[in-house]
N, C-alpha and C positions, 0 to 999 in steps of 0.2 A: 696641160686643163686636161679635164673631168672630163668626160662624157656619160652622163644620166639614161638611163629606160629605164619607163616608170611608166605607171598602171597609176589611174589615176577613173576616184568614184564621181559618175555624176546623178543629178538630181530624180533624173530619176530612177534609179540601181545599175544601169549600167556602165558596167568598167571603156573607157577608153587607152592604147598603151600610145607613148609612143618617145616623141628618147628628145635634150638638148647637151647644152649645156650649163646649162643653170632653170634649177625645178623650180627653187621662186617667181621668177620673177618668167618662168613659160607654168606654170599656175595660175597667178597672177592673167599673165594676156591672153589666160582662157576665159577671166569669167570677166573682164574688159571691154575686150576690143572686139570688131569687130574685122577688121584687117591685120591683124597675125597672132591671134582665137583660131581652132578648127573648126569649121566654117562643118561642123558635122555634129558641130558641138552645142552652138544658139541660147542651139532649142531647150540643153539639160545644161548649165546655170543652174547652180551652183554647182562648181565639178574642185571637186579634191584629190589632191598628191595622195595614197594609199598606202605607197609600196616602187623601191626604187635600185638600184643598183647604179653598178656604179666600175666603165669603164676606161682604159687610156687613149685606147681611135673613136672612132667614127666605124671604123668599118667592123669594127667586136659590137658593138654599144648598138647598127644596123643591122649584127647578127642574131646579137642577138633581143630583139623590138625587134624584128622576122618570122622567131620564131614565137616569142608569146603565141605572134600577132596570129597565131596560129590558129594552138589549144582552145579547146573549148572553151566555154564560162569556170564548167568549175572545178580544171581543173589552175584558172585563173583565179579564186580563189582559196584553193588550198596556197597556193606561191603566194596569197596576201596572210593568210594565218598565221604563216609561217613569224610575222615580225612578235 
């Protein structure tokens, strides 16, 4: 099973970083579920995953997620622009 670290672009232009095993399901959860989606994103819908990276283990993904979350916005935008 692959683990994915993703960056989502919110309706208000903010960026959200997370991790999951299923990108399509997670995007759908963020956009429709008040139970499964991140509470902080409820008022920022719709949310679109605009970048992702795959990892073999949850530990690797968690480390990368923490790294990206620590970045300033301008560095996250540069990461997204690499696509």
